[in-house]
C-alpha positions in Angstrom: 0.1 -1.6 22.3 1.1 -2.7 18.8 0.1 -0.5 15.9 -0.6 -1.9 12.5 1.7 -1.1 9.6 0.2 1.8 7.6 0.8 1.5 3.9 0.4 4.8 2.0 -0.5 4.4 -1.6 -0.1 7.6 -3.7 -3.1 9.0 -5.4 -3.4 8.9 -9.1 -1.0 11.4 -10.8 0.9 12.1 -7.6 4.4 10.9 -6.9 5.4 9.4 -3.6 7.1 12.7 -2.7 3.7 14.2 -1.9 3.2 11.6 1.0 6.6 11.9 2.7 5.7 14.6 5.2 2.5 12.6 6.1 4.6 9.5 6.5 7.1 11.3 8.8 4.2 12.4 11.1 3.0 8.8 11.2 6.4 7.5 12.2 6.8 10.2 14.8 3.5 9.0 16.3 4.9 5.5 16.6 3.4 3.9 13.5 5.2 1.7 11.0 4.7 3.7 7.8 5.4 2.1 4.4 5.2 4.3 1.4 4.4 2.5 -1.9 7.0 3.8 -4.4 6.0 5.7 -7.4 3.3 3.7 -9.2 4.5 2.3 -12.5 1.9 3.9 -14.7 2.7 7.4 -13.3 4.3 9.4 -16.1 5.0 6.3 -18.1 6.1 7.2 -21.7 5.0 5.6 -23.8 2.0 4.6 -21.7 2.8 0.9 -21.6 1.9 0.3 -18.0 -1.6 -0.3 -16.6 -3.4 -0.1 -13.3 -2.5 -3.9 -12.9 1.1 -2.9 -12.7 0.3 -0.4 -9.9 -1.7 -3.2 -8.1 1.3 -5.5 -8.3 3.7 -2.9 -6.7 1.2 -2.3 -3.9 0.7 -6.0 -3.3 4.5 -6.4 -2.9 4.4 -3.8 -0.1 1.5 -5.6 1.5 3.2 -9.0 1.3 6.4 -7.5 2.8 4.5 -6.3 5.9 2.5 -9.5 6.2 5.7 -11.6 6.0 6.9 -9.7 9.1 3.6 -10.7 10.9 2.4 -7.1 10.9 -1.3 -6.2 10.6 -1.8 -3.8 7.7 -4.0 -0.8 7.1 -4.0 0.9 3.8 -4.1 4.7 3.6 -5.8 5.5 0.3 -7.0 8.6 -1.5 -8.7 9.2 -4.8 -7.6 6.7 -7.5 -5.4 4.8 -5.0 -8.6 3.5 -3.5 -9.1 1.4 -6.6 -5.5 0.2 -6.6 -5.5 -0.5 -2.9 -8.8 -2.4 -2.9 -7.6 -4.6 -5.8 -4.2 -5.2 -4.0 -5.9 -6.3 -0.8 -7.8 -9.1 -2.5 -7.1 -12.3 -0.6 -5.4 -10.5 2.3 -8.4 -9.6 4.5 -7.7 -10.8 8.0 -10.7 -13.1 8.1 -9.7 -14.7 4.7 -6.2 -15.3 6.0 -7.3 -16.8 9.3 -9.8 -19.1 7.5 -7.1 -20.4 5.3 -4.6 -20.8 8.1 -2.3 -17.9 6.9 -2.5 -15.8 10.0 
């Protein structure tokens, strides 16, 4: 059985370090686990980054998995639900199949 790639997006205000233990458990269970790196607007001084920068970083992780023909499931919590939902725009399986992209 082939598992989808699980992409973990850090919650707002949390660094990716908070998700590393969770990610290790996923890998031990046989999942491909991809951790989105620290989001650009996390601790950005001066605050010149926006949520759109966070969405762009998340989309890059999604695109990487899709380019390897992996199905993707996002693991989201708190503010990352907004970021992840925006990042998935255009990547729903049905949308890709209708457009001949998968």
